[in-house]
All heavy atoms as a GROMACS GRO file, in nm:
protein
  589
    1MET      N    1   8.535   8.600   8.558
    1MET     CA    2   8.446   8.664   8.653
    1MET      C    3   8.363   8.557   8.721
    1MET      O    4   8.328   8.457   8.660
    1MET     CB    5   8.356   8.763   8.582
    1MET     CG    6   8.430   8.886   8.530
    1MET     SD    7   8.324   9.006   8.448
    1MET     CE    8   8.219   9.053   8.581
    2ILE      N    9   8.335   8.582   8.848
    2ILE     CA   10   8.254   8.488   8.926
    2ILE      C   11   8.148   8.566   9.001
    2ILE      O   12   8.176   8.670   9.061
    2ILE     CB   13   8.342   8.404   9.022
    2ILE    CG1   14   8.261   8.304   9.101
    2ILE    CG2   15   8.418   8.492   9.117
    2ILE    CD1   16   8.215   8.188   9.021
    3ASP      N   17   8.026   8.519   8.997
    3ASP     CA   18   7.918   8.581   9.071
    3ASP      C   19   7.933   8.546   9.218
    3ASP      O   20   7.968   8.432   9.253
    3ASP     CB   21   7.784   8.530   9.018
    3ASP     CG   22   7.667   8.594   9.088
    3ASP    OD1   23   7.631   8.706   9.051
    3ASP    OD2   24   7.614   8.530   9.181
    4ALA      N   25   7.908   8.641   9.305
    4ALA     CA   26   7.923   8.617   9.449
    4ALA      C   27   7.838   8.501   9.496
    4ALA      O   28   7.877   8.426   9.586
    4ALA     CB   29   7.888   8.744   9.527
    5GLY      N   30   7.722   8.482   9.435
    5GLY     CA   31   7.634   8.372   9.476
    5GLY      C   32   7.697   8.236   9.456
    5GLY      O   33   7.668   8.142   9.531
    6VAL      N   34   7.786   8.223   9.358
    6VAL     CA   35   7.850   8.094   9.331
    6VAL      C   36   7.944   8.056   9.445
    6VAL      O   37   7.934   7.947   9.503
    6VAL     CB   38   7.923   8.097   9.195
    6VAL    CG1   39   8.003   7.970   9.174
    6VAL    CG2   40   7.824   8.118   9.083
    7TRP      N   41   8.037   8.144   9.477
    7TRP     CA   42   8.133   8.108   9.582
    7TRP      C   43   8.065   8.108   9.720
    7TRP      O   44   8.102   8.030   9.806
    7TRP     CB   45   8.258   8.194   9.580
    7TRP     CG   46   8.240   8.339   9.614
    7TRP    CD1   47   8.228   8.443   9.526
    7TRP    CD2   48   8.235   8.397   9.744
    7TRP    NE1   49   8.213   8.561   9.594
    7TRP    CE2   50   8.218   8.536   9.728
    7TRP    CE3   51   8.242   8.346   9.874
    7TRP    CZ2   52   8.207   8.624   9.836
    7TRP    CZ3   53   8.232   8.433   9.981
    7TRP    CH2   54   8.214   8.569   9.961
    8ARG      N   55   7.966   8.194   9.739
    8ARG     CA   56   7.896   8.194   9.868
    8ARG      C   57   7.825   8.061   9.892
    8ARG      O   58   7.831   8.006  10.002
    8ARG     CB   59   7.796   8.309   9.875
    8ARG     CG   60   7.863   8.443   9.894
    8ARG     CD   61   7.762   8.556   9.892
    8ARG     NE   62   7.828   8.686   9.913
    8ARG     CZ   63   7.766   8.801   9.897
    8ARG    NH1   64   7.638   8.806   9.861
    8ARG    NH2   65   7.832   8.914   9.919
    9ARG      N   66   7.757   8.007   9.789
    9ARG     CA   67   7.690   7.877   9.805
    9ARG      C   68   7.790   7.766   9.836
    9ARG      O   69   7.760   7.674   9.911
    9ARG     CB   70   7.611   7.842   9.680
    9ARG     CG   71   7.476   7.908   9.671
    9ARG     CD   72   7.392   7.853   9.558
    9ARG     NE   73   7.449   7.874   9.425
    9ARG     CZ   74   7.441   7.989   9.357
    9ARG    NH1   75   7.378   8.092   9.408
    9ARG    NH2   76   7.496   7.998   9.238
   10ALA      N   77   7.908   7.776   9.779
   10ALA     CA   78   8.010   7.672   9.800
   10ALA      C   79   8.080   7.682   9.934
   10ALA      O   80   8.121   7.580   9.989
   10ALA     CB   81   8.114   7.680   9.688
   11LEU      N   82   8.092   7.803   9.989
   11LEU     CA   83   8.177   7.822  10.107
   11LEU      C   84   8.104   7.867  10.234
   11LEU      O   85   8.161   7.854  10.343
   11LEU     CB   86   8.287   7.924  10.075
   11LEU     CG   87   8.382   7.886   9.961
   11LEU    CD1   88   8.480   8.000   9.934
   11LEU    CD2   89   8.457   7.758   9.993
   12LEU      N   90   7.985   7.922  10.219
   12LEU     CA   91   7.914   7.975  10.336
   12LEU      C   92   7.791   7.892  10.368
   12LEU      O   93   7.733   7.829  10.280
   12LEU     CB   94   7.872   8.122  10.312
   12LEU     CG   95   7.983   8.221  10.280
   12LEU    CD1   96   7.922   8.360  10.259
   12LEU    CD2   97   8.090   8.224  10.387
   13LEU      N   98   7.750   7.897  10.491
   13LEU     CA   99   7.627   7.831  10.533
   13LEU      C  100   7.507   7.910  10.482
   13LEU      O  101   7.516   8.032  10.464
   13LEU     CB  102   7.622   7.823  10.685
   13LEU     CG  103   7.731   7.740  10.753
   13LEU    CD1  104   7.728   7.762  10.903
   13LEU    CD2  105   7.712   7.594  10.720
   14PRO      N  106   7.393   7.844  10.461
   14PRO     CA  107   7.274   7.917  10.415
   14PRO      C  108   7.237   8.035  10.504
   14PRO      O  109   7.203   8.143  10.455
   14PRO     CB  110   7.164   7.811  10.416
   14PRO     CG  111   7.238   7.682  10.392
   14PRO     CD  112   7.369   7.700  10.466
   15ARG      N  113   7.247   8.019  10.636
   15ARG     CA  114   7.211   8.129  10.726
   15ARG      C  115   7.307   8.248  10.713
   15ARG      O  116   7.273   8.359  10.747
   15ARG     CB  117   7.204   8.080  10.870
   15ARG     CG  118   7.338   8.044  10.931
   15ARG     CD  119   7.325   8.013  11.081
   15ARG     NE  120   7.450   7.978  11.137
   15ARG     CZ  121   7.498   7.854  11.150
   15ARG    NH1  122   7.424   7.752  11.109
   15ARG    NH2  123   7.615   7.831  11.202
   16GLU      N  124   7.428   8.222  10.664
   16GLU     CA  125   7.526   8.328  10.644
   16GLU      C  126   7.502   8.405  10.514
   16GLU      O  127   7.567   8.505  10.489
   16GLU     CB  128   7.668   8.271  10.644
   16GLU     CG  129   7.707   8.211  10.777
   16GLU     CD  130   7.840   8.137  10.773
   16GLU    OE1  131   7.871   8.074  10.670
   16GLU    OE2  132   7.910   8.142  10.875
   17GLN      N  133   7.407   8.357  10.434
   17GLN     CA  134   7.379   8.418  10.305
   17GLN      C  135   7.244   8.489  10.302
   17GLN      O  136   7.199   8.531  10.196
   17GLN     CB  137   7.379   8.310  10.196
   17GLN     CG  138   7.510   8.235  10.187
   17GLN     CD  139   7.498   8.120  10.090
   17GLN    OE1  140   7.464   8.139   9.974
   17GLN    NE2  141   7.527   8.000  10.137
   18ARG      N  142   7.178   8.504  10.416
   18ARG     CA  143   7.044   8.564  10.420
   18ARG      C  144   7.040   8.707  10.370
   18ARG      O  145   6.941   8.752  10.316
   18ARG     CB  146   6.988   8.555  10.561
   18ARG     CG  147   6.955   8.415  10.601
   18ARG     CD  148   6.889   8.408  10.736
   18ARG     NE  149   6.870   8.269  10.774
   18ARG     CZ  150   6.879   8.225  10.896
   18ARG    NH1  151   6.901   8.307  10.997
   18ARG    NH2  152   6.861   8.097  10.921
   19SER      N  153   7.148   8.778  10.391
   19SER     CA  154   7.156   8.916  10.342
   19SER      C  155   7.299   8.942  10.299
   19SER      O  156   7.391   8.868  10.335
   19SER     CB  157   7.115   9.015  10.452
   19SER     OG  158   7.215   9.023  10.553
   20GLY      N  159   7.316   9.050  10.224
   20GLY     CA  160   7.450   9.088  10.183
   20GLY      C  161   7.539   9.118  10.302
   20GLY      O  162   7.657   9.082  10.304
   21THR      N  163   7.482   9.180  10.404
   21THR     CA  164   7.559   9.212  10.525
   21THR      C  165   7.603   9.084  10.596
   21THR      O  166   7.718   9.073  10.638
   21THR     CB  167   7.476   9.299  10.620
   21THR    OG1  168   7.440   9.419  10.551
   21THR    CG2  169   7.554   9.335  10.745
   22ASP      N  170   7.510   8.988  10.607
   22ASP     CA  171   7.546   8.860  10.670
   22ASP      C  172   7.658   8.791  10.592
   22ASP      O  173   7.752   8.737  10.650
   22ASP     CB  174   7.425   8.767  10.676
   22ASP     CG  175   7.320   8.811  10.776
   22ASP    OD1  176   7.350   8.895  10.863
   22ASP    OD2  177   7.206   8.760  10.766
   23ALA      N  178   7.647   8.792  10.460
   23ALA     CA  179   7.748   8.727  10.376
   23ALA      C  180   7.883   8.795  10.388
   23ALA      O  181   7.987   8.729  10.393
   23ALA     CB  182   7.702   8.724  10.231
   24LYS      N  183   7.883   8.926  10.394
   24LYS     CA  184   8.010   9.000  10.408
   24LYS      C  185   8.075   8.969  10.544
   24LYS      O  186   8.197   8.951  10.552
   24LYS     CB  187   7.988   9.149  10.390
   24LYS     CG  188   7.958   9.186  10.245
   24LYS     CD  189   7.932   9.334  10.229
   24LYS     CE  190   7.882   9.370  10.092
   24LYS     NZ  191   7.957   9.323   9.979
   25ASP      N  192   7.994   8.962  10.648
   25ASP     CA  193   8.047   8.928  10.780
   25ASP      C  194   8.104   8.786  10.781
   25ASP      O  195   8.211   8.761  10.838
   25ASP     CB  196   7.939   8.941  10.887
   25ASP     CG  197   7.900   9.084  10.916
   25ASP    OD1  198   7.975   9.177  10.878
   25ASP    OD2  199   7.792   9.104  10.977
   26ALA      N  200   8.032   8.694  10.718
   26ALA     CA  201   8.078   8.556  10.712
   26ALA      C  202   8.206   8.545  10.629
   26ALA      O  203   8.297   8.469  10.663
   26ALA     CB  204   7.970   8.466  10.655
   27ALA      N  205   8.214   8.622  10.520
   27ALA     CA  206   8.335   8.621  10.437
   27ALA      C  207   8.454   8.669  10.518
   27ALA      O  208   8.566   8.619  10.500
   27ALA     CB  209   8.315   8.708  10.314
   28ASP      N  210   8.433   8.764  10.607
   28ASP     CA  211   8.541   8.811  10.693
   28ASP      C  212   8.594   8.698  10.779
   28ASP      O  213   8.716   8.676  10.787
   28ASP     CB  214   8.492   8.927  10.781
   28ASP     CG  215   8.601   8.982  10.869
   28ASP    OD1  216   8.677   9.070  10.824
   28ASP    OD2  217   8.612   8.936  10.986
   29GLY      N  218   8.504   8.623  10.842
   29GLY     CA  219   8.547   8.510  10.925
   29GLY      C  220   8.617   8.403  10.843
   29GLY      O  221   8.718   8.346  10.885
   30LEU      N  222   8.563   8.376  10.726
   30LEU     CA  223   8.625   8.278  10.636
   30LEU      C  224   8.764   8.323  10.595
   30LEU      O  225   8.860   8.246  10.599
   30LEU     CB  226   8.536   8.257  10.512
   30LEU     CG  227   8.593   8.166  10.404
   30LEU    CD1  228   8.598   8.022  10.453
   30LEU    CD2  229   8.510   8.178  10.278
   31ALA      N  230   8.776   8.449  10.557
   31ALA     CA  231   8.906   8.502  10.513
   31ALA      C  232   9.009   8.494  10.625
   31ALA      O  233   9.125   8.456  10.602
   31ALA     CB  234   8.892   8.645  10.464
   32ARG      N  235   8.969   8.528  10.745
   32ARG     CA  236   9.061   8.519  10.859
   32ARG      C  237   9.106   8.374  10.883
   32ARG      O  238   9.222   8.348  10.915
   32ARG     CB  239   8.999   8.580  10.983
   32ARG     CG  240   8.987   8.730  10.972
   32ARG     CD  241   8.921   8.793  11.094
   32ARG     NE  242   8.899   8.934  11.070
   32ARG     CZ  243   8.992   9.028  11.080
   32ARG    NH1  244   9.116   8.994  11.112
   32ARG    NH2  245   8.964   9.154  11.056
   33ALA      N  246   9.014   8.279  10.865
   33ALA     CA  247   9.050   8.138  10.879
   33ALA      C  248   9.148   8.095  10.769
   33ALA      O  249   9.242   8.021  10.795
   33ALA     CB  250   8.924   8.051  10.876
   34VAL      N  251   9.126   8.143  10.647
   34VAL     CA  252   9.217   8.112  10.536
   34VAL      C  253   9.356   8.171  10.564
   34VAL      O  254   9.458   8.104  10.543
   34VAL     CB  255   9.161   8.164  10.401
   34VAL    CG1  256   9.266   8.157  10.291
   34VAL    CG2  257   9.037   8.087  10.362
   35ILE      N  258   9.360   8.293  10.612
   35ILE     CA  259   9.488   8.356  10.644
   35ILE      C  260   9.562   8.274  10.749
   35ILE      O  261   9.682   8.246  10.735
   35ILE     CB  262   9.467   8.502  10.691
   35ILE    CG1  263   9.420   8.588  10.574
   35ILE    CG2  264   9.594   8.558  10.755
   35ILE    CD1  265   9.367   8.725  10.615
   36GLU      N  266   9.492   8.235  10.854
   36GLU     CA  267   9.553   8.156  10.961
   36GLU      C  268   9.602   8.021  10.907
   36GLU      O  269   9.714   7.980  10.932
   36GLU     CB  270   9.451   8.135  11.073
   36GLU     CG  271   9.507   8.073  11.196
   36GLU     CD  272   9.597   8.166  11.275
   36GLU    OE1  273   9.578   8.289  11.270
   36GLU    OE2  274   9.688   8.115  11.344
   37TRP      N  275   9.516   7.953  10.832
   37TRP     CA  276   9.549   7.821  10.777
   37TRP      C  277   9.668   7.828  10.683
   37TRP      O  278   9.756   7.742  10.683
   37TRP     CB  279   9.425   7.765  10.705
   37TRP     CG  280   9.453   7.651  10.615
   37TRP    CD1  281   9.478   7.521  10.650
   37TRP    CD2  282   9.459   7.654  10.472
   37TRP    NE1  283   9.498   7.444  10.538
   37TRP    CE2  284   9.487   7.524  10.427
   37TRP    CE3  285   9.443   7.755  10.378
   37TRP    CZ2  286   9.499   7.492  10.293
   37TRP    CZ3  287   9.454   7.724  10.243
   37TRP    CH2  288   9.483   7.593  10.203
   38SER      N  289   9.674   7.933  10.601
   38SER     CA  290   9.778   7.943  10.500
   38SER      C  291   9.913   7.990  10.554
   38SER      O  292  10.014   7.977  10.488
   38SER     CB  293   9.734   8.040  10.389
   38SER     OG  294   9.734   8.173  10.438
   39GLY      N  295   9.911   8.048  10.674
   39GLY     CA  296  10.034   8.102  10.730
   39GLY      C  297  10.070   8.240  10.677
   39GLY      O  298  10.179   8.290  10.702
   40ALA      N  299   9.977   8.300  10.603
   40ALA     CA  300  10.000   8.436  10.551
   40ALA      C  301  10.001   8.535  10.668
   40ALA      O  302   9.939   8.509  10.771
   40ALA     CB  303   9.891   8.474  10.452
   41PRO      N  304  10.069   8.646  10.653
   41PRO     CA  305  10.069   8.745  10.761
   41PRO      C  306   9.928   8.797  10.786
   41PRO      O  307   9.850   8.819  10.694
   41PRO     CB  308  10.158   8.858  10.707
   41PRO     CG  309  10.231   8.801  10.591
   41PRO     CD  310  10.150   8.686  10.539
   42ARG      N  311   9.897   8.815  10.913
   42ARG     CA  312   9.767   8.870  10.951
   42ARG      C  313   9.761   9.018  10.915
   42ARG      O  314   9.862   9.087  10.922
   42ARG     CB  315   9.746   8.857  11.101
   42ARG     CG  316   9.731   8.716  11.148
   42ARG     CD  317   9.709   8.714  11.296
   42ARG     NE  318   9.698   8.577  11.342
   42ARG     CZ  319   9.686   8.544  11.467
   42ARG    NH1  320   9.684   8.637  11.561
   42ARG    NH2  321   9.676   8.418  11.501
   43PRO      N  322   9.642   9.066  10.881
   43PRO     CA  323   9.630   9.210  10.855
   43PRO      C  324   9.656   9.288  10.983
   43PRO      O  325   9.622   9.242  11.092
   43PRO     CB  326   9.485   9.226  10.808
   43PRO     CG  327   9.415   9.101  10.844
   43PRO     CD  328   9.517   8.995  10.863
   44LYS      N  329   9.718   9.403  10.968
   44LYS     CA  330   9.753   9.483  11.086
   44LYS      C  331   9.631   9.549  11.148
   44LYS      O  332   9.628   9.576  11.265
   44LYS     CB  333   9.856   9.588  11.048
   44LYS     CG  334   9.987   9.524  11.008
   44LYS     CD  335  10.094   9.626  10.984
   44LYS     CE  336  10.211   9.566  10.917
   44LYS     NZ  337  10.314   9.514  10.984
   45GLY      N  338   9.531   9.576  11.070
   45GLY     CA  339   9.408   9.637  11.120
   45GLY      C  340   9.289   9.555  11.078
   45GLY      O  341   9.296   9.433  11.067
   46SER      N  342   9.182   9.623  11.053
   46SER     CA  343   9.062   9.553  11.010
   46SER      C  344   9.080   9.501  10.868
   46SER      O  345   9.162   9.550  10.790
   46SER     CB  346   8.941   9.647  11.017
   46SER     OG  347   8.958   9.754  10.927
   47LEU      N  348   9.004   9.399  10.836
   47LEU     CA  349   9.006   9.340  10.704
   47LEU      C  350   8.885   9.394  10.629
   47LEU      O  351   8.772   9.370  10.667
   47LEU     CB  352   8.997   9.188  10.716
   47LEU     CG  353   9.016   9.103  10.592
   47LEU    CD1  354   9.154   9.125  10.532
   47LEU    CD2  355   8.999   8.957  10.627
   48ARG      N  356   8.908   9.473  10.525
   48ARG     CA  357   8.798   9.532  10.449
   48ARG      C  358   8.716   9.421  10.384
   48ARG      O  359   8.771   9.317  10.347
   48ARG     CB  360   8.851   9.626  10.343
   48ARG     CG  361   8.912   9.753  10.401
   48ARG     CD  362   8.973   9.838  10.295
   48ARG     NE  363   8.898   9.832  10.170
   48ARG     CZ  364   8.870   9.936  10.094
   48ARG    NH1  365   8.911  10.054  10.128
   48ARG    NH2  366   8.803   9.921   9.981
   49HIS      N  367   8.586   9.444  10.371
   49HIS     CA  368   8.500   9.339  10.318
   49HIS      C  369   8.538   9.300  10.176
   49HIS      O  370   8.526   9.183  10.138
   49HIS     CB  371   8.351   9.376  10.327
   49HIS     CG  372   8.310   9.485  10.234
   49HIS    ND1  373   8.275   9.461  10.104
   49HIS    CD2  374   8.298   9.618  10.252
   49HIS    CE1  375   8.243   9.575  10.046
   49HIS    NE2  376   8.257   9.672  10.134
   50ASP      N  377   8.586   9.393  10.095
   50ASP     CA  378   8.624   9.356   9.959
   50ASP      C  379   8.748   9.268   9.959
   50ASP      O  380   8.760   9.176   9.877
   50ASP     CB  381   8.641   9.479   9.869
   50ASP     CG  382   8.737   9.583   9.923
   50ASP    OD1  383   8.767   9.581  10.044
   50ASP    OD2  384   8.781   9.668   9.845
   51ALA      N  385   8.840   9.291  10.052
   51ALA     CA  386   8.958   9.205  10.063
   51ALA      C  387   8.919   9.067  10.112
   51ALA      O  388   8.968   8.965  10.063
   51ALA     CB  389   9.061   9.268  10.157
   52ALA      N  390   8.827   9.062  10.209
   52ALA     CA  391   8.779   8.934  10.261
   52ALA      C  392   8.712   8.854  10.151
   52ALA      O  393   8.734   8.732  10.137
   52ALA     CB  394   8.685   8.957  10.379
   53GLU      N  395   8.630   8.921  10.071
   53GLU     CA  396   8.562   8.852   9.962
   53GLU      C  397   8.662   8.807   9.855
   53GLU      O  398   8.645   8.700   9.796
   53GLU     CB  399   8.452   8.939   9.904
   53GLU     CG  400   8.336   8.954  10.001
   53GLU     CD  401   8.218   9.030   9.944
   53GLU    OE1  402   8.236   9.109   9.850
   53GLU    OE2  403   8.107   9.008   9.995
   54ALA      N  404   8.766   8.884   9.832
   54ALA     CA  405   8.869   8.844   9.734
   54ALA      C  406   8.940   8.718   9.781
   54ALA      O  407   8.970   8.628   9.700
   54ALA     CB  408   8.968   8.958   9.713
   55ILE      N  409   8.967   8.708   9.910
   55ILE     CA  410   9.029   8.587   9.965
   55ILE      C  411   8.935   8.468   9.947
   55ILE      O  412   8.978   8.359   9.908
   55ILE     CB  413   9.068   8.609  10.112
   55ILE    CG1  414   9.182   8.710  10.121
   55ILE    CG2  415   9.104   8.476  10.180
   55ILE    CD1  416   9.211   8.761  10.260
   56ALA      N  417   8.806   8.489   9.973
   56ALA     CA  418   8.708   8.381   9.956
   56ALA      C  419   8.700   8.337   9.810
   56ALA      O  420   8.695   8.217   9.780
   56ALA     CB  421   8.572   8.426  10.007
   57VAL      N  422   8.700   8.432   9.718
   57VAL     CA  423   8.699   8.399   9.575
   57VAL      C  424   8.824   8.322   9.539
   57VAL      O  425   8.819   8.224   9.462
   57VAL     CB  426   8.686   8.526   9.488
   57VAL    CG1  427   8.712   8.496   9.342
   57VAL    CG2  428   8.548   8.588   9.506
   58GLY      N  429   8.938   8.362   9.593
   58GLY     CA  430   9.063   8.290   9.567
   58GLY      C  431   9.056   8.146   9.615
   58GLY      O  432   9.099   8.054   9.544
   59LEU      N  433   9.002   8.126   9.734
   59LEU     CA  434   8.986   7.989   9.786
   59LEU      C  435   8.894   7.909   9.694
   59LEU      O  436   8.926   7.796   9.656
   59LEU     CB  437   8.931   7.992   9.928
   59LEU     CG  438   8.900   7.855   9.988
   59LEU    CD1  439   9.025   7.769  10.000
   59LEU    CD2  440   8.832   7.872  10.125
   60TRP      N  441   8.781   7.967   9.658
   60TRP     CA  442   8.689   7.899   9.567
   60TRP      C  443   8.761   7.865   9.436
   60TRP      O  444   8.746   7.755   9.383
   60TRP     CB  445   8.566   7.986   9.540
   60TRP     CG  446   8.475   7.922   9.441
   60TRP    CD1  447   8.375   7.832   9.467
   60TRP    CD2  448   8.478   7.939   9.299
   60TRP    NE1  449   8.317   7.792   9.350
   60TRP    CE2  450   8.378   7.856   9.244
   60TRP    CE3  451   8.556   8.015   9.213
   60TRP    CZ2  452   8.355   7.849   9.108
   60TRP    CZ3  453   8.532   8.008   9.077
   60TRP    CH2  454   8.432   7.926   9.026
   61GLY      N  455   8.840   7.958   9.384
   61GLY     CA  456   8.909   7.937   9.258
   61GLY      C  457   9.007   7.822   9.261
   61GLY      O  458   9.011   7.741   9.167
   62VAL      N  459   9.084   7.810   9.367
   62VAL     CA  460   9.181   7.700   9.373
   62VAL      C  461   9.110   7.566   9.391
   62VAL      O  462   9.158   7.464   9.341
   62VAL     CB  463   9.292   7.721   9.480
   62VAL    CG1  464   9.373   7.844   9.449
   62VAL    CG2  465   9.236   7.726   9.619
   63ILE      N  466   8.997   7.567   9.459
   63ILE     CA  467   8.918   7.444   9.471
   63ILE      C  468   8.858   7.408   9.335
   63ILE      O  469   8.865   7.294   9.290
   63ILE     CB  470   8.810   7.458   9.579
   63ILE    CG1  471   8.875   7.470   9.717
   63ILE    CG2  472   8.712   7.340   9.575
   63ILE    CD1  473   8.781   7.514   9.827
   64ASP      N  474   8.799   7.507   9.269
   64ASP     CA  475   8.738   7.485   9.138
   64ASP      C  476   8.840   7.439   9.034
   64ASP      O  477   8.810   7.355   8.949
   64ASP     CB  478   8.668   7.613   9.090
   64ASP     CG  479   8.585   7.591   8.967
   64ASP    OD1  480   8.489   7.512   8.973
   64ASP    OD2  481   8.618   7.652   8.862
   65ALA      N  482   8.962   7.488   9.043
   65ALA     CA  483   9.069   7.450   8.949
   65ALA      C  484   9.128   7.314   8.983
   65ALA      O  485   9.206   7.259   8.905
   65ALA     CB  486   9.180   7.556   8.950
   66GLY      N  487   9.091   7.258   9.098
   66GLY     CA  488   9.143   7.128   9.138
   66GLY      C  489   9.276   7.133   9.210
   66GLY      O  490   9.339   7.029   9.230
   67TRP      N  491   9.319   7.250   9.249
   67TRP     CA  492   9.446   7.262   9.320
   67TRP      C  493   9.434   7.219   9.466
   67TRP      O  494   9.533   7.184   9.528
   67TRP     CB  495   9.499   7.405   9.313
   67TRP     CG  496   9.530   7.449   9.172
   67TRP    CD1  497   9.536   7.371   9.060
   67TRP    CD2  498   9.558   7.581   9.129
   67TRP    NE1  499   9.565   7.447   8.950
   67TRP    CE2  500   9.580   7.577   8.989
   67TRP    CE3  501   9.566   7.703   9.193
   67TRP    CZ2  502   9.609   7.689   8.915
   67TRP    CZ3  503   9.596   7.815   9.118
   67TRP    CH2  504   9.617   7.808   8.981
   68LEU      N  505   9.314   7.221   9.518
   68LEU     CA  506   9.282   7.164   9.649
   68LEU      C  507   9.169   7.065   9.627
   68LEU      O  508   9.082   7.086   9.543
   68LEU     CB  509   9.235   7.271   9.748
   68LEU     CG  510   9.337   7.370   9.802
   68LEU    CD1  511   9.268   7.474   9.890
   68LEU    CD2  512   9.444   7.298   9.883
   69ASP      N  513   9.168   6.957   9.705
   69ASP     CA  514   9.063   6.856   9.690
   69ASP      C  515   8.929   6.904   9.742
   69ASP      O  516   8.826   6.846   9.712
   69ASP     CB  517   9.102   6.728   9.764
   69ASP     CG  518   9.218   6.658   9.696
   69ASP    OD1  519   9.232   6.671   9.573
   69ASP    OD2  520   9.294   6.589   9.765
   70GLY      N  521   8.929   7.005   9.824
   70GLY     CA  522   8.806   7.058   9.882
   70GLY      C  523   8.842   7.167   9.982
   70GLY      O  524   8.958   7.205   9.994
   71VAL      N  525   8.744   7.213  10.052
   71VAL     CA  526   8.766   7.317  10.152
   71VAL      C  527   8.842   7.255  10.268
   71VAL      O  528   8.798   7.154  10.324
   71VAL     CB  529   8.631   7.376  10.202
   71VAL    CG1  530   8.655   7.483  10.306
   71VAL    CG2  531   8.551   7.432  10.085
   72PRO      N  532   8.957   7.312  10.305
   72PRO     CA  533   9.031   7.258  10.419
   72PRO      C  534   8.942   7.257  10.545
   72PRO      O  535   8.865   7.350  10.568
   72PRO     CB  536   9.147   7.356  10.437
   72PRO     CG  537   9.162   7.420  10.302
   72PRO     CD  538   9.024   7.426  10.244
   73GLU      N  539   8.950   7.150  10.619
   73GLU     CA  540   8.863   7.132  10.736
   73GLU      C  541   8.872   7.250  10.833
   73GLU      O  542   8.771   7.294  10.887
   73GLU     CB  543   8.896   7.003  10.808
   73GLU     CG  544   8.799   6.968  10.918
   73GLU     CD  545   8.826   6.832  10.978
   73GLU    OE1  546   8.866   6.740  10.904
   73GLU    OE2  547   8.808   6.819  11.100
   74VAL      N  548   8.991   7.303  10.853
   74VAL     CA  549   9.007   7.415  10.948
   74VAL      C  550   8.945   7.543  10.898
   74VAL      O  551   8.926   7.637  10.973
   74VAL     CB  552   9.156   7.438  10.985
   74VAL    CG1  553   9.214   7.318  11.054
   74VAL    CG2  554   9.237   7.474  10.862
   75VAL      N  555   8.911   7.550  10.771
   75VAL     CA  556   8.851   7.667  10.709
   75VAL      C  557   8.701   7.648  10.687
   75VAL      O  558   8.627   7.744  10.680
   75VAL     CB  559   8.922   7.699  10.574
   75VAL    CG1  560   8.856   7.812  10.502
   75VAL    CG2  561   9.070   7.728  10.598
   76SER      N  562   8.659   7.524  10.681
   76SER     CA  563   8.520   7.492  10.646
   76SER      C  564   8.419   7.558  10.738
   76SER      O  565   8.437   7.563  10.859
   76SER     CB  566   8.499   7.340  10.648
   76SER     OG  567   8.366   7.310  10.618
   77ARG      N  568   8.311   7.609  10.680
   77ARG     CA  569   8.202   7.671  10.756
   77ARG      C  570   8.093   7.570  10.780
   77ARG      O  571   7.992   7.601  10.839
   77ARG     CB  572   8.144   7.790  10.677
   77ARG     CG  573   8.245   7.886  10.621
   77ARG     CD  574   8.310   7.971  10.721
   77ARG     NE  575   8.214   8.065  10.776
   77ARG     CZ  576   8.240   8.143  10.877
   77ARG    NH1  577   8.359   8.140  10.933
   77ARG    NH2  578   8.152   8.226  10.924
   78ARG      N  579   8.104   7.449  10.730
   78ARG     CA  580   7.998   7.348  10.741
   78ARG      C  581   8.019   7.255  10.854
   78ARG      O  582   8.117   7.227  10.902
   78ARG     CB  583   7.987   7.273  10.609
   78ARG     CG  584   7.957   7.368  10.497
   78ARG     CD  585   7.939   7.299  10.365
   78ARG     NE  586   7.929   7.399  10.262
   78ARG     CZ  587   7.817   7.460  10.227
   78ARG    NH1  588   7.705   7.433  10.286
   78ARG    NH2  589   7.816   7.549  10.132
   0.00000   0.00000   0.00000
């Protein structure tokens, strides 16, 4: 289990974390960037916030496990 604050601090800008709504919106943008970067099929409709956050957690997880050296530049929010 991972607390949302952990992956948010690692992947989102401070201004994107001011509220839960801001963080969910930012996670959507991050998830869309990850989808584009990875070559995965784009969602046919809207991307639900829980799916976007799951993608963000997955990115954080592979970075934390050392499978990626860091946040890919094309995905980075910094």
